[in-house]
N, C-alpha and C positions, 0 to 999 in steps of 0.2 A: 224299313224301302222308303216308307214316302221320306225322307231326310235324303234319299238319292234322287228323290223324282226332280225334273227339272223343265221349265219353259224351254221348248225346241220352236220354232220355224221352220214352215218349208214350202217348197211354191210346188206351182200346178199349173197346170197348163189345159188348154184341150181348142181342137180347130173347129166345132162345132155347136153349137145348141143344146143339138140333140143330143151330144155324147155328156159323157162322166169328166170333170175334171183328171188327168193324170200325173202321178209327185214326177217331179225333177231332183231324182238321189244328192241329195246334202253330200258335201264333202268328209271324208274320214275325219276333218282335224274341226269342223264347222258347223254349225246350218246358218242358212239362207231365209233374206228377207227383201221388202220390199224391192220386189222386182219391175225393171222397166225393161222396155223391148227397141232396138234399131233397127233401121237397115244400115249400113254401111258397107261399102264397095263392092254391092251384089251380093252381101250374106245378111239375114237376121240374128241378132246378138243378143241375149241377154242378159243383164247386169243388174247384179243385186249386193246388198249387205251380207256378211260374211265374217259371222261373227264367232271368233278364236275363242271358244267355251275350254279348249283341252290347255292352251300355252298363256298366253298375255291378257287373257281376257276382254280383246278389242276387237270392235271395227273395222273391217276392213272392205275394201269394193273390188267384186268378185265378176268373172262375165264366163260364157259357153255360150256355145256356136247353137244354131239350129237348124239341122241336115237330117234330109230325106225320115223327114216326121216325129224325130224326137231332138231333145237337146244332149252335148256333148260332156265333156269333163270338165270340172269346175277349176279356171284358173283364175293368181289375184292379178287387177289390173292395178289398182293403185294402194297403196301405204302409205303414211302416213304417222307421226306421233301422237295423231290424235285421233279419239273414234270419226271412224267415215259409216254414211249410209245413206238412205236414199240418193242413189244414183242416177238425180235425171241428167239423160244424155239425150242429145240432140243432135243433128245434123246443119250445118251449115255453109253452102258455098263448096261444098263435098266434101266441109271440114267435120269432125265428131270433139262435141264439145260436152261436157258434165257438171254441174251445178251440185255436187253432192254436202247433203249435212254434216255440214263440222263443226258444233257449237260450240267445242270444247279451245275454237281458234280463237271465237271470240271474232267472226267476222262471215259473210254468206258472196262465195268465191266465184267463180266461173275461170274450169280448166279447159286446156287444148291440146288433143293429142298429137305428137310430135311423133312418136312413132309406137305403132299398134304391136304389142297390147297396152305395156304399163311403162310407158317414156311420155310425162305430160308437164306441160308451164304454165301458172294460172298467169293468166292475162286481167281478168278484172275482179275487182272488190266491189263488191253493189251494195254492200251493209259493214261497217268495219264497227268495234266495240257493242255488239249486239249478240245473242244468242237466241237466234233466230232454225229453226229445224223446217224439215218437207217442204223446200222453196218450189213451188211450182207456176211455170209459167203460160199466159194467154197471149197470140197476136189476132186484134182483130180489129180489120176497119184499114189499117194500116197504124194502128194504136198497139203497145207493149204493154203487157201488164205481168205482174207476178203477185201470185196467194204465199201467203208464207204466216207459219206458228211461232207464235213468243210463249214456251210455256215455263209458268212460274217454279217446276221444277218440286213441287208439293203437292206429290198428285198428279192425276193428269191434266190441271187444269191449266187453262194459257188463252191465248188471244188471236181469232186468223185474224191476217193482218192483208190489206190490199194497198199496191203500190202501181202508180204510172213513170213511164220512162217518157223522159220531156226532151224534148228539142236539142237540148246540151248532153245530153248521153246520159243526165246523170238522173236518177229516180227519186221521185215524190217522197216525203217522208209519210211513212206506212198510216194507213188509217186502222182504226179497228174495228173490225164488220157484225163478231160474234164472238161469245165466250162461252159458248152452250159446247158442254167435253161431250152431246151427242153426233155435233156435227161440226164442230169448227175445226178438227186438226186434218189438212193435207192428205189425201189415201192413193193421188196419182194424178198421172196429165188431165186437163180438160178434156170431157167428149165432144163430137161435132154429127152428129144425127139430125137428118131431115131441117139442117141448115138451123136448129138451134145447139146451144151449145148448155153442156151436164156439167159441175164438179161432181169431182169423188171425195169424200171425206168416212173419217175415220168415228162410229161410235165407240167413244170411251165413258159413256156414260157409269156404269158401276166397274169397270174393267179394262184395263187397256186393250185394246187393237178387240174389243168384241164384235162387233160386225161392219159393215160400210151401207155410207147411204150415199144415194144419187140425186142435187138438185139443179134443177136447171133456175139458168143464167137467167132475169128477165132482164136486167137493167143492170150496166158496168161503169160508167162513170159521171158524175161525181157522186153518183146516189146510186149504192149496189144494192139490188134486191133479188135473192131469189126463192125457190117452192121447191120444198122435198117433193120428190116422183116416186120413190123406189128405197127400202132399206133391205140390205139382205144378213140374214144371223148365220150362225153353222150349220141350225138345223137343215137350214133352207139348200144347202147345196150338196149335189151328187160328183163324190171323189171319191179314188178306188183304194182307199185307205181303212186301213181295221183299229186305226185308233182314234177316241172321240173328240173331234175336232172343238178346240176351246173358244179361237178366236179368228177372225177372217180382218186385214187393216189396210192392204194396197190391192188396185186394184191399176192394171194397164192391158191397152189389147195394140195391133199391129195386123190391119188388114181382116184375116181373120183368126187369126192367131190371138189368144186371151191368156194372161197370167198372172193369179193371184198368190198370195201366200197365208200358208194356215197354222195356225198356236197351236199348242198340246205337249202334253206331259212325255216324258224320257227318262227311266232308268238310266243310269250312268257313272259310274262309280268315278272314270273316268275324269267326270265333271266335278265329281266330291273331292277328289285329289286337286283338281286345278286349281278350285277355290279355296282349299285349305294352305295351300302351296302362296299363292299372291298375297294371301293376308299374312301368310305370314313374311314373304318378301315386306309386306307394307308396314308393317310393325318394327321388324331391323332398322328398317331406313329413319324409323325416327327413335332409337335408345340410342340414347348418350352414353 
């Protein structure tokens, strides 16, 4: 049975610090991770990566609406020929934009919604010929910044990068802030509280997404400084679920609504068959 156990993720939410997190049901064809919240046209939506473990084993972007205290059915919002995750969604002048992780395309791009929910057009390429992930934005004192992560694709190592938008609309060459696996990789939007800024990041020191880290930003540019104010491990979370929680790596909020994602092992014969099928297709593709 251990050979049929696979890592799954699932999103959980709460509306008060005094209540436990409740699970958002995964769709039958995927598990969900990297939750982002956005208010758009009078409704609150949850966007996330949906990993299609029963078919092509690739990530797409899904969404569901929050109504009457719960989230509805998952729908696909963006599907490309490359893996998609970390759907950083935001509104500007009443329009909806998204900056998804798409390192397989070798760029960081911005997409604008043309028609809800799944018609998008790319309107900007921030960086090309790069493999950056988990790009996160910050606007502070009329200046715009972005944090992103350059993985080495060797274990969980990589570099946290920072760039500033220039007057001509281009971005400065990113500077390296940290290569510390315990806090370098972004894990959600920059938080504002009591006039202070807090960066959310992933703790992947021993395993991928083993916890969350909240760091207060002391200075931004040109000399970036921050200090850790809180670390959250799976054992610190109160979640209405029976499985053992093995990790958490994304946190976002919108008003009183908070979302996280949690990692656990799930026996899945369907995923086992999908993995074998995908492996066979891959081998046949390159046979002479």
